[in-house]
C-alpha positions as CSV (number, residue, x, y, z in Angstrom):
1,X,-130.5,-66.9,38.8
2,X,-129.0,-64.0,36.8
3,X,-128.2,-64.2,33.0
4,X,-126.0,-62.1,30.8
5,X,-126.5,-62.7,27.0
6,X,-124.6,-61.1,24.1
7,X,-124.5,-59.7,21.5
8,X,-128.0,-58.3,21.4
9,X,-130.2,-59.0,19.3
10,X,-128.6,-62.2,17.9
11,X,-127.7,-63.8,21.3
12,X,-124.8,-66.2,20.9
13,X,-123.2,-66.4,24.4
14,X,-124.8,-66.7,27.8
15,X,-123.2,-66.5,31.3
16,X,-125.3,-67.7,34.2
17,X,-124.6,-66.2,37.6
18,X,-126.0,-66.7,41.0
19,X,-128.4,-64.1,42.3
20,X,-126.7,-60.8,43.3
21,X,-126.2,-60.0,47.0
22,X,-128.7,-57.7,48.7
23,X,-128.1,-54.1,47.9
24,X,-128.5,-54.1,44.1
25,X,-129.7,-50.7,42.9
26,X,-131.7,-49.2,40.1
27,X,-131.6,-45.4,39.5
28,X,-131.9,-42.8,36.9
29,X,-128.9,-42.2,34.6
30,X,-129.4,-38.5,34.7
31,X,-126.9,-36.3,36.4
32,X,-127.1,-32.9,38.1
33,X,-124.3,-30.5,38.1
34,X,-124.2,-27.4,40.3
35,X,-121.8,-24.6,39.5
36,X,-121.2,-21.3,41.3
37,X,-120.2,-18.2,39.5
38,X,-117.6,-15.8,40.8
39,X,-120.4,-13.4,42.0
40,X,-122.0,-16.2,44.1
41,X,-124.8,-17.0,41.6
42,X,-125.6,-20.7,41.4
43,X,-126.3,-22.4,38.1
44,X,-127.7,-26.0,37.9
45,X,-127.5,-28.2,34.8
46,X,-129.4,-31.4,34.4
47,X,-127.9,-33.9,31.9
48,X,-131.1,-35.9,31.2
49,X,-130.8,-39.2,29.5
50,X,-134.5,-39.6,28.6
51,X,-135.5,-41.8,31.5
52,X,-132.7,-44.4,31.1
53,X,-131.9,-46.5,34.1
54,X,-128.5,-47.2,35.7
55,X,-128.2,-50.5,37.5
56,X,-125.6,-52.0,39.9
57,X,-125.3,-55.6,41.0
58,X,-122.8,-57.0,43.5
59,X,-121.9,-60.7,43.1
60,X,-119.9,-63.2,45.2
61,X,-118.6,-65.8,42.7
62,X,-116.5,-68.9,42.8
63,X,-113.1,-68.2,41.2
64,X,-113.9,-70.4,38.1
65,X,-117.2,-68.5,37.6
66,X,-115.4,-65.2,37.9
67,X,-112.9,-66.2,35.3
68,X,-115.8,-67.2,33.0
69,X,-117.4,-63.8,33.6
70,X,-114.1,-62.1,32.8
71,X,-113.7,-63.9,29.5
72,X,-117.3,-63.0,28.6
73,X,-116.7,-59.3,29.4
74,X,-113.5,-59.2,27.5
75,X,-115.3,-60.4,24.3
76,X,-118.6,-58.5,24.6
77,X,-117.7,-55.4,26.6
78,X,-118.5,-52.9,23.8
79,X,-121.7,-54.6,22.5
80,X,-125.2,-54.4,23.7
81,X,-126.0,-57.0,26.3
82,X,-129.2,-58.5,27.5
83,X,-129.3,-58.9,31.3
84,X,-132.1,-60.9,33.0
85,X,-132.0,-60.2,36.8
86,X,-133.2,-62.5,39.6
87,X,-136.6,-60.8,39.6
88,X,-137.2,-61.8,36.0
89,X,-136.8,-58.3,34.5
90,X,-134.9,-58.0,31.2
91,X,-132.7,-55.1,30.5
92,X,-130.9,-54.2,27.3
93,X,-127.8,-52.0,27.5
94,X,-124.1,-51.7,28.2
95,X,-121.7,-52.6,31.0
96,X,-120.2,-49.3,32.2
97,X,-117.5,-50.4,34.7
98,X,-114.0,-49.2,33.9
99,X,-112.1,-51.2,35.0
100,X,-113.8,-54.3,36.2
101,X,-112.4,-55.2,39.6
102,X,-112.3,-58.8,40.9
103,X,-111.5,-58.9,44.6
104,X,-110.6,-62.1,46.3
105,X,-112.9,-62.2,49.3
106,X,-111.6,-65.3,51.0
107,X,-111.3,-69.1,51.0
108,X,-114.4,-71.3,50.7
109,X,-114.3,-75.0,51.0
110,X,-117.6,-75.6,49.3
111,X,-116.9,-73.4,46.2
112,X,-115.2,-74.7,43.1
113,X,-111.6,-73.5,43.1
114,X,-111.8,-73.1,46.9
115,X,-111.8,-69.3,46.6
116,X,-114.6,-66.6,46.3
117,X,-114.4,-63.4,44.3
118,X,-116.4,-60.2,44.7
119,X,-117.3,-58.3,41.5
120,X,-119.6,-55.3,40.9
121,X,-121.3,-54.8,37.6
122,X,-122.6,-51.4,36.6
123,X,-125.1,-51.4,33.7
124,X,-126.8,-48.6,31.8
125,X,-130.0,-49.2,29.9
126,X,-129.8,-48.4,26.2
127,X,-132.5,-46.2,24.6
């Protein structure tokens, strides 16, 4: 199970999601920029974010659960969120998708609403 709770630290709302599909990722939030001067000299700049992590989860949800997630995001998008992943790790940070895309992935008889939606959540850990 996967939980999103907000606003942090006084948690008032919770959304429970199924475990994300395989392929979820955790990486550093730092970026590397390589520039080349007119004389051919290369310059590299590292935008360090003090070891913060960037996470990405892909979900396949029933249409009703996708609508519940959309309502949660619309209310708590700019606040700190506590995410507890399917491994039991807890992360505090912000959702960084812009825009959030919900893609209808097909019909499903066993799902509520008879339709499945794919959504990807990008999350950056707060420091």
